[in-house]
C-alpha positions, -999 to 999 in steps of 0.1 A, spaced: -11 -295 -271 14 -267 -277 -1 -258 -310 -34 -248 -293 -14 -224 -270 4 -209 -300 -28 -205 -321 -48 -192 -291 -21 -166 -283 -19 -156 -320 -56 -152 -323 -59 -131 -291 -30 -109 -302 -45 -105 -337 -78 -94 -323 -62 -70 -298 -40 -56 -326 -70 -51 -349 -89 -33 -322 -60 -10 -313 -47 -4 -348 -73 23 -356 -64 44 -325 -27 35 -318 -10 18 -348 24 19 -332 12 -2 -302 -4 -26 -327 30 -32 -343 46 -37 -309 19 -63 -300 27 -81 -332 64 -82 -326 61 -92 -289 36 -120 -299 61 -133 -324 89 -134 -298 66 -151 -272 57 -178 -297 93 -183 -306 102 -187 -268 73 -212 -264 86 -233 -293 124 -229 -285 123 -257 -259 114 -281 -286 145 -271 -307 169 -287 -282 151 -320 -287 154 -318 -324 191 -308 -322 199 -338 -299 180 -361 -323 200 -348 -353 233 -352 -334 223 -388 -325 216 -396 -361 248 -380 -372 268 -401 -347 250 -433 -357 259 -429 -394 293 -416 -386 286 -382 -402 309 -353 -395 292 -329 -371 305 -300 -392 278 -308 -418 251 -312 -393 261 -279 -377 260 -262 -411 226 -276 -419 212 -264 -385 227 -229 -391 211 -228 -426 177 -236 -411 182 -210 -384 192 -183 -408 162 -191 -430 138 -189 -401 153 -157 -385 155 -139 -418 119 -148 -427 107 -137 -393 125 -103 -396 112 -98 -431 76 -105 -421 79 -80 -392 92 -54 -417 63 -62 -441 38 -58 -413 53 -24 -406 49 -15 -442 86 -16 -450 86 -41 -480 120 -27 -493 137 -35 -460 121 -69 -459 135 -77 -493 170 -67 -482 167 -89 -451 157 -119 -473 185 -112 -497 210 -110 -468 196 -143 -455 201 -160 -488 237 -148 -491 245 -160 -455 230 -194 -463 253 -197 -493 283 -188 -471 274 -213 -444 265 -240 -470 298 -236 -489 317 -263 -471 289 -288 -478 288 -278 -515 326 -281 -517 325 -316 -500 298 -327 -525 319 -315 -555 350 -333 -541 330 -364 -538 318 -361 -574 354 -356 -586 364 -388 -568 336 -408 -582 339 -397 -618 366 -413 -639 
């Protein structure tokens, strides 16, 4: 059960961070960031399985891999920007967190543009 490892690691790191925060707040922040990176590494192995599954489904339904790649990029941008924003919020930098989220949203629009264009072209073909 990987979730038990993730939750256990998170709880231990949170307790250590709370204990240390009063004396060394900068180390508390580093513990938080390192814990997030370790959790991501623990889960990253599962991502390849999901990517292979999505690729298999795309091949079965004869879907262009450009669309699947764009969807995966959008999901990646969303997760990474959210992670970065949360780290900034934990550090007390809400303004920077907001800018990271804004940049993530803009990049999602840029990456999703080919999908949006394809949908609009499909609508134009369907409508009389």
